[in-house]
TIRO-2110 file (N, C-alpha, C; in Angstrom, 1 decimal):
// TIRO-2110
7.4, -15.0, 13.6, N, 1, A
6.4, -14.3, 12.9, CA, 1, A
7.6, -13.5, 11.4, C, 1, A
7.2, -13.6, 10.2, N, 2, A
8.2, -13.0, 9.3, CA, 2, A
7.4, -11.7, 9.0, C, 2, A
8.5, -10.7, 9.3, N, 3, A
8.0, -9.2, 9.1, CA, 3, A
8.3, -8.4, 8.6, C, 3, A
8.0, -7.6, 7.1, N, 4, A
8.6, -7.0, 6.2, CA, 4, A
8.0, -5.8, 6.3, C, 4, A
6.8, -5.6, 6.9, N, 5, A
6.0, -4.2, 6.8, CA, 5, A
6.8, -3.1, 6.8, C, 5, A
7.9, -2.8, 7.3, N, 6, A
8.7, -1.6, 7.8, CA, 6, A
9.3, -1.3, 6.4, C, 6, A
10.2, -2.3, 5.9, N, 7, A
10.7, -2.2, 4.7, CA, 7, A
9.7, -2.1, 3.5, C, 7, A
8.7, -2.8, 3.4, N, 8, A
8.0, -2.4, 2.4, CA, 8, A
7.5, -0.9, 2.5, C, 8, A
6.4, -0.3, 3.3, N, 9, A
6.1, 0.8, 3.9, CA, 9, A
7.6, 1.9, 3.3, C, 9, A
8.9, 1.8, 4.0, N, 10, A
9.3, 2.4, 3.5, CA, 10, A
9.8, 2.9, 2.1, C, 10, A
10.1, 1.4, 1.1, N, 11, A
10.3, 1.9, 0.0, CA, 11, A
9.6, 2.6, -0.8, C, 11, A
8.1, 2.5, -0.5, N, 12, A
6.9, 3.2, -0.9, CA, 12, A
7.3, 4.4, -0.7, C, 12, A
6.9, 4.7, 0.6, N, 13, A
7.3, 5.9, 1.1, CA, 13, A
8.2, 6.8, 0.7, C, 13, A
9.5, 6.4, 0.6, N, 14, A
10.2, 7.1, 0.0, CA, 14, A
10.4, 7.9, -1.4, C, 14, A
9.6, 6.7, -2.0, N, 15, A
9.4, 6.9, -3.4, CA, 15, A
8.6, 7.7, -3.9, C, 15, A
7.0, 8.0, -3.2, N, 16, A
6.4, 9.0, -3.0, CA, 16, A
6.9, 10.4, -2.7, C, 16, A
7.7, 10.3, -1.6, N, 17, A
8.3, 11.2, -1.2, CA, 17, A
9.4, 11.8, -1.8, C, 17, A
9.8, 11.0, -2.4, N, 18, A
11.1, 12.2, -3.1, CA, 18, A
10.2, 12.6, -4.4, C, 18, A
8.9, 12.1, -5.3, N, 19, A
7.9, 13.0, -6.3, CA, 19, A
7.2, 13.8, -5.9, C, 19, A
6.6, 13.8, -4.3, N, 20, A
5.6, 14.6, -4.1, CA, 20, A
6.2, 14.9, -2.7, C, 20, A
6.9, 15.9, -2.5, N, 21, A
7.7, 16.5, -1.5, CA, 21, A
6.6, 16.9, 0.4, C, 21, A
5.8, 17.2, -0.4, N, 22, A
4.4, 17.7, 0.4, CA, 22, A
3.3, 16.3, 1.1, C, 22, A
3.8, 15.3, 0.4, N, 23, A
2.8, 14.0, 0.9, CA, 23, A
3.0, 14.0, 2.2, C, 23, A
1.8, 13.2, 2.5, N, 24, A
1.7, 12.8, 3.8, CA, 24, A
1.7, 11.5, 3.6, C, 24, A
2.2, 10.6, 4.5, N, 25, A
2.1, 9.2, 4.6, CA, 25, A
2.2, 8.6, 5.8, C, 25, A
1.4, 7.5, 5.9, N, 26, A
1.4, 7.2, 7.2, CA, 26, A
0.9, 5.3, 6.9, C, 26, A
1.7, 5.3, 7.8, N, 27, A
1.4, 3.0, 7.9, CA, 27, A
0.0, 3.0, 8.8, C, 27, A
-0.3, 3.9, 9.0, N, 28, A
-2.2, 3.5, 10.1, CA, 28, A
-3.1, 4.2, 9.3, C, 28, A
-4.2, 3.8, 9.6, N, 29, A
-5.6, 3.8, 8.7, CA, 29, A
-5.9, 5.6, 9.2, C, 29, A
-6.5, 6.4, 8.6, N, 30, A
-6.2, 7.7, 9.0, CA, 30, A
-7.9, 7.7, 8.3, C, 30, A
-8.8, 8.8, 9.5, N, 31, A
-10.2, 9.2, 8.8, CA, 31, A
-9.7, 10.2, 7.4, C, 31, A
-9.1, 11.2, 8.3, N, 32, A
-9.2, 12.2, 8.0, CA, 32, A
-7.4, 12.9, 8.1, C, 32, A
-6.8, 13.1, 6.9, N, 33, A
-5.6, 13.5, 6.7, CA, 33, A
-5.5, 14.5, 7.4, C, 33, A
-4.8, 15.0, 7.7, N, 34, A
-4.2, 16.2, 8.3, CA, 34, A
-3.5, 17.3, 7.5, C, 34, A
-3.3, 16.7, 5.9, N, 35, A
-2.8, 17.0, 5.0, CA, 35, A
-3.2, 16.6, 4.0, C, 35, A
-2.9, 17.1, 2.5, N, 36, A
-2.9, 16.4, 1.4, CA, 36, A
-1.8, 16.4, 0.2, C, 36, A
-2.1, 16.1, -0.7, N, 37, A
-2.1, 14.3, -0.4, CA, 37, A
-1.7, 13.7, 0.3, C, 37, A
-2.5, 12.6, 0.7, N, 38, A
-2.3, 11.5, 1.5, CA, 38, A
-2.3, 10.2, 1.2, C, 38, A
-1.3, 9.2, 1.8, N, 39, A
-1.7, 8.1, 1.3, CA, 39, A
-1.7, 7.1, 2.5, C, 39, A
-2.0, 6.2, 2.8, N, 40, A
-2.0, 5.1, 3.8, CA, 40, A
-1.3, 3.5, 3.4, C, 40, A
-0.7, 3.3, 3.8, N, 41, A
0.0, 1.9, 3.6, CA, 41, A
0.1, 0.9, 4.4, C, 41, A
-0.8, 0.2, 4.6, N, 42, A
-1.8, -0.6, 5.4, CA, 42, A
-1.6, -2.5, 5.1, C, 42, A
-0.6, -3.1, 6.2, N, 43, A
-0.4, -4.4, 6.4, CA, 43, A
-1.9, -5.1, 6.6, C, 43, A
-2.7, -5.5, 5.8, N, 44, A
-3.8, -6.3, 6.5, CA, 44, A
-4.1, -7.8, 6.6, C, 44, A
-3.0, -8.2, 6.0, N, 45, A
-2.6, -9.6, 6.1, CA, 45, A
-1.4, -10.2, 6.1, C, 45, A
-1.1, -11.1, 7.1, N, 46, A
0.1, -11.8, 7.3, CA, 46, A
-0.2, -12.8, 7.9, C, 46, A
-0.3, -13.8, 6.7, N, 47, A
-0.5, -15.3, 7.0, CA, 47, A
0.1, -16.4, 6.9, C, 47, A
0.0, -17.3, 7.7, N, 48, A
1.7, -18.2, 6.9, CA, 48, A
0.9, -18.6, 6.0, C, 48, A
1.8, -19.2, 5.3, N, 49, A
1.7, -19.7, 4.2, CA, 49, A
2.1, -21.4, 3.8, C, 49, A
0.6, -21.9, 3.9, N, 50, A
0.8, -23.7, 4.2, CA, 50, A
1.4, -24.1, 4.0, C, 50, A
1.7, -23.4, 2.5, N, 51, A
2.3, -24.7, 1.4, CA, 51, A
4.0, -24.9, 1.4, C, 51, A
4.5, -23.7, 2.1, N, 52, A
5.9, -23.6, 2.6, CA, 52, A
6.6, -23.7, 3.8, C, 52, A
5.4, -24.4, 5.0, N, 53, A
5.3, -24.6, 6.6, CA, 53, A
5.5, -26.1, 6.4, C, 53, A
6.2, -26.2, 7.8, N, 54, A
6.9, -27.3, 7.9, CA, 54, A
6.5, -27.6, 9.9, C, 54, A
6.7, -28.8, 10.0, N, 55, A
5.6, -29.1, 11.4, CA, 55, A
6.5, -27.6, 12.6, C, 55, A
5.9, -26.8, 13.1, N, 56, A
6.3, -25.6, 13.6, CA, 56, A
6.5, -24.7, 13.5, C, 56, A
7.3, -24.9, 12.1, N, 57, A
8.2, -24.1, 11.3, CA, 57, A
7.7, -23.1, 10.1, C, 57, A
7.5, -21.7, 10.6, N, 58, A
6.7, -20.6, 9.6, CA, 58, A
8.0, -20.3, 8.2, C, 58, A
7.6, -20.6, 7.2, N, 59, A
8.9, -20.5, 6.2, CA, 59, A
8.7, -19.7, 5.4, C, 59, A
7.3, -19.1, 5.3, N, 60, A
7.0, -17.9, 4.1, CA, 60, A
5.4, -17.3, 5.1, C, 60, A
4.9, -16.7, 4.3, N, 61, A
3.8, -15.7, 4.9, CA, 61, A
2.7, -15.3, 3.6, C, 61, A
1.6, -14.8, 3.4, N, 62, A
1.0, -14.4, 2.8, CA, 62, A
0.8, -13.0, 2.7, C, 62, A
0.9, -12.2, 2.2, N, 63, A
1.0, -11.3, 2.4, CA, 63, A
-0.5, -10.1, 1.3, C, 63, A
-1.1, -9.1, 2.3, N, 64, A
-1.7, -8.3, 1.4, CA, 64, A
-1.4, -6.9, 2.3, C, 64, A
-1.6, -5.8, 1.5, N, 65, A
-1.7, -4.6, 1.8, CA, 65, A
-2.2, -3.5, 1.2, C, 65, A
-3.2, -2.9, 2.0, N, 66, A
-4.5, -2.2, 1.4, CA, 66, A
-3.5, -0.5, 1.2, C, 66, A
-3.8, 0.5, 0.3, N, 67, A
-3.1, 1.7, -0.4, CA, 67, A
-4.5, 2.2, -0.3, C, 67, A
-4.6, 3.5, 0.7, N, 68, A
-5.5, 4.7, 0.5, CA, 68, A
-4.6, 5.4, -0.6, C, 68, A
-5.2, 6.5, -0.9, N, 69, A
-4.8, 7.5, -2.1, CA, 69, A
-6.2, 8.5, -1.5, C, 69, A
-5.8, 9.5, -0.9, N, 70, A
-6.4, 11.2, -0.7, CA, 70, A
-6.0, 12.2, -1.6, C, 70, A
-6.6, 13.0, -2.1, N, 71, A
-7.0, 14.5, -3.0, CA, 71, A
-7.8, 15.2, -2.8, C, 71, A
-7.4, 16.5, -2.6, N, 72, A
-8.7, 17.6, -2.2, CA, 72, A
-8.7, 18.8, -2.9, C, 72, A
-7.8, 18.7, -4.3, N, 73, A
-7.7, 19.9, -5.4, CA, 73, A
-8.8, 20.4, -5.8, C, 73, A
-9.2, 21.4, -5.6, N, 74, A
-10.1, 22.2, -6.5, CA, 74, A
-10.8, 21.1, -7.9, C, 74, A
-9.7, 21.5, -8.3, N, 75, A
-9.7, 20.9, -9.9, CA, 75, A
-8.6, 19.6, -10.0, C, 75, A
-8.8, 18.8, -10.6, N, 76, A
-7.9, 17.8, -11.1, CA, 76, A
-7.6, 16.3, -9.9, C, 76, A
-8.3, 16.7, -8.6, N, 77, A
-8.3, 15.5, -7.8, CA, 77, A
-8.5, 14.2, -8.6, C, 77, A
-9.3, 13.8, -9.2, N, 78, A
-9.1, 12.8, -9.8, CA, 78, A
-7.7, 12.3, -10.7, C, 78, A
-7.4, 13.2, -11.1, N, 79, A
-6.4, 13.3, -11.8, CA, 79, A
-4.6, 12.8, -11.0, C, 79, A
-4.8, 13.9, -10.1, N, 80, A
-3.9, 14.0, -9.0, CA, 80, A
-3.4, 12.2, -8.0, C, 80, A
-4.9, 12.4, -7.8, N, 81, A
-5.1, 10.5, -7.3, CA, 81, A
-4.2, 9.1, -8.3, C, 81, A
-4.6, 9.5, -9.6, N, 82, A
-4.2, 8.3, -10.7, CA, 82, A
-3.0, 8.5, -10.4, C, 82, A
-2.3, 9.8, -11.0, N, 83, A
-0.6, 9.5, -10.3, CA, 83, A
0.0, 9.3, -9.3, C, 83, A
-0.6, 9.5, -8.4, N, 84, A
0.3, 9.0, -7.1, CA, 84, A
-0.2, 7.4, -7.1, C, 84, A
-1.2, 7.0, -7.4, N, 85, A
-1.3, 5.2, -7.5, CA, 85, A
-0.6, 4.9, -8.3, C, 85, A
-0.3, 5.7, -9.7, N, 86, A
0.3, 4.6, -10.7, CA, 86, A
2.0, 4.9, -10.1, C, 86, A
2.6, 5.8, -9.0, N, 87, A
3.8, 5.6, -8.7, CA, 87, A
3.5, 4.4, -7.8, C, 87, A
2.9, 4.5, -7.4, N, 88, A
2.5, 3.4, -6.0, CA, 88, A
2.6, 2.0, -6.4, C, 88, A
1.7, 2.2, -7.5, N, 89, A
2.0, 0.3, -8.4, CA, 89, A
2.9, 0.0, -9.0, C, 89, A
4.1, 1.3, -9.3, N, 90, A
5.2, 0.8, -10.1, CA, 90, A
6.3, 0.4, -9.0, C, 90, A
6.1, 1.0, -7.8, N, 91, A
6.8, 0.5, -6.7, CA, 91, A
6.8, -0.4, -6.3, C, 91, A
5.5, -0.7, -5.9, N, 92, A
4.9, -2.5, -5.2, CA, 92, A
5.4, -3.4, -6.6, C, 92, A
4.8, -3.3, -7.8, N, 93, A
5.5, -4.2, -8.3, CA, 93, A
7.3, -4.6, -9.0, C, 93, A
7.8, -3.4, -8.2, N, 94, A
9.4, -3.4, -8.1, CA, 94, A
9.6, -4.5, -7.4, C, 94, A
9.0, -4.8, -6.2, N, 95, A
9.3, -5.2, -4.9, CA, 95, A
9.2, -6.4, -5.1, C, 95, A
7.6, -6.9, -6.2, N, 96, A
7.2, -8.1, -6.3, CA, 96, A
6.4, -8.8, -5.5, C, 96, A
5.1, -7.1, -5.9, N, 97, A
3.8, -7.7, -5.6, CA, 97, A
3.4, -7.5, -6.5, C, 97, A
2.2, -8.2, -6.4, N, 98, A
1.0, -8.2, -7.8, CA, 98, A
-0.3, -7.3, -7.2, C, 98, A
-1.1, -6.4, -8.0, N, 99, A
-1.8, -5.5, -7.9, CA, 99, A
-3.2, -6.4, -7.9, C, 99, A
-4.1, -6.3, -6.8, N, 100, A
-4.9, -7.6, -7.0, CA, 100, A
-6.5, -6.7, -7.3, C, 100, A
-6.4, -5.0, -6.7, N, 101, A
-7.8, -4.6, -7.1, CA, 101, A
-7.1, -2.8, -6.8, C, 101, A
-8.2, -1.9, -7.6, N, 102, A
-7.4, -0.7, -7.5, CA, 102, A
-8.7, 0.1, -8.4, C, 102, A
-9.6, 0.8, -7.5, N, 103, A
-10.6, 1.6, -8.2, CA, 103, A
-11.0, 3.0, -7.0, C, 103, A
-11.7, 3.7, -7.8, N, 104, A
-12.1, 4.8, -6.6, CA, 104, A
-13.2, 4.2, -5.7, C, 104, A
-13.1, 5.1, -4.5, N, 105, A
-14.4, 4.8, -3.6, CA, 105, A
-14.8, 5.5, -2.9, C, 105, A
-15.7, 5.9, -2.6, N, 106, A
-16.4, 7.2, -2.1, CA, 106, A
-16.1, 7.5, -0.8, C, 106, A
-15.3, 8.3, -0.6, N, 107, A
-15.5, 9.2, 0.5, CA, 107, A
-16.3, 9.5, 1.4, C, 107, A
-17.1, 9.0, 2.6, N, 108, A
-18.1, 9.1, 3.5, CA, 108, A
-17.8, 10.6, 4.2, C, 108, A
-17.0, 10.4, 4.5, N, 109, A
-16.3, 11.5, 6.1, CA, 109, A
-16.0, 12.4, 4.9, C, 109, A
-16.2, 13.1, 3.7, N, 110, A
-15.8, 14.5, 3.1, CA, 110, A
-16.2, 13.6, 1.3, C, 110, A
-17.0, 14.5, 1.5, N, 111, A
-17.2, 14.2, -0.1, CA, 111, A
-16.1, 15.1, -1.4, C, 111, A
-15.8, 15.9, -0.7, N, 112, A
-14.8, 16.9, -1.5, CA, 112, A
-13.3, 16.1, -1.8, C, 112, A
-13.0, 14.9, -1.1, N, 113, A
-12.3, 14.4, -0.9, CA, 113, A
-12.4, 13.1, -1.9, C, 113, A
-11.1, 13.2, -2.8, N, 114, A
-11.3, 11.8, -4.1, CA, 114, A
-10.4, 11.2, -2.9, C, 114, A
-10.6, 10.1, -3.2, N, 115, A
-10.3, 8.8, -2.0, CA, 115, A
-9.9, 7.4, -3.8, C, 115, A
-9.0, 6.6, -3.7, N, 116, A
-8.5, 5.9, -4.5, CA, 116, A
-8.2, 4.7, -3.9, C, 116, A
-8.4, 3.0, -3.6, N, 117, A
-8.0, 2.4, -2.7, CA, 117, A
-7.4, 1.2, -3.8, C, 117, A
-6.3, 0.4, -3.2, N, 118, A
-5.5, -0.2, -4.2, CA, 118, A
-5.3, -1.7, -3.2, C, 118, A
-5.4, -2.4, -3.8, N, 119, A
-4.6, -4.1, -2.4, CA, 119, A
-3.6, -4.7, -3.8, C, 119, A
-2.4, -4.9, -2.8, N, 120, A
-1.5, -5.8, -3.5, CA, 120, A
-1.3, -7.2, -2.4, C, 120, A
-0.3, -8.0, -3.2, N, 121, A
-0.4, -9.3, -2.7, CA, 121, A
0.4, -10.0, -3.2, C, 121, A
1.3, -10.8, -2.4, N, 122, A
2.6, -11.3, -2.6, CA, 122, A
3.0, -12.7, -1.3, C, 122, A
3.9, -13.4, -1.2, N, 123, A
4.5, -14.0, -0.5, CA, 123, A
6.0, -13.8, 0.0, C, 123, A
6.0, -14.2, 1.4, N, 124, A
7.6, -13.4, 1.7, CA, 124, A
8.1, -14.6, 2.5, C, 124, A
9.4, -14.7, 2.4, N, 125, A
9.6, -16.3, 3.2, CA, 125, A
11.0, -15.5, 4.1, C, 125, A
11.1, -16.5, 5.0, N, 126, A
11.9, -16.4, 6.3, CA, 126, A
13.1, -15.6, 6.1, C, 126, A
13.6, -15.5, 4.6, N, 127, A
14.6, -14.5, 4.1, CA, 127, A
14.4, -13.5, 3.6, C, 127, A
12.9, -13.3, 4.0, N, 128, A
12.9, -11.8, 3.1, CA, 128, A
12.6, -11.6, 1.9, C, 128, A
12.7, -13.1, 1.0, N, 129, A
12.9, -13.0, -0.4, CA, 129, A
11.4, -12.7, -0.8, C, 129, A
10.6, -12.2, -1.5, N, 130, A
9.4, -11.8, -1.8, CA, 130, A
8.8, -12.5, -3.3, C, 130, A
7.8, -13.4, -3.4, N, 131, A
7.3, -13.6, -4.3, CA, 131, A
6.3, -13.4, -4.6, C, 131, A
5.8, -13.0, -6.1, N, 132, A
4.6, -12.9, -6.7, CA, 132, A
3.3, -13.4, -6.6, C, 132, A
2.6, -13.4, -5.9, N, 133, A
1.5, -13.8, -6.0, CA, 133, A
0.9, -14.6, -6.8, C, 133, A
END
């Protein structure tokens, strides 16, 4: 299996931590973040890209990442979430991903928390080259 998840996570997380030193970033789903702002970066799909596969050989994969941003500031929750998401979008684009969805989502666990979700897709080959979808 072609696996670049840790590289993608580290790339995005390091940019976030540089800009927002107190941010919580996780590679796993979190229902209630321990602190805010918080971001989850999760690889939701890693499937064989059949157009580049040969007999029993995985040459490339289709990838999809889902990113959640959570903020809970008394004021400007939405603005802070958008600022964080903008940085995330820039970094995913730099490494070769295409944003396929982005928008607010109701946070049913706690309506005082503002939440945004985005999805990014790309193809990656066995040499870890990333191609926009």
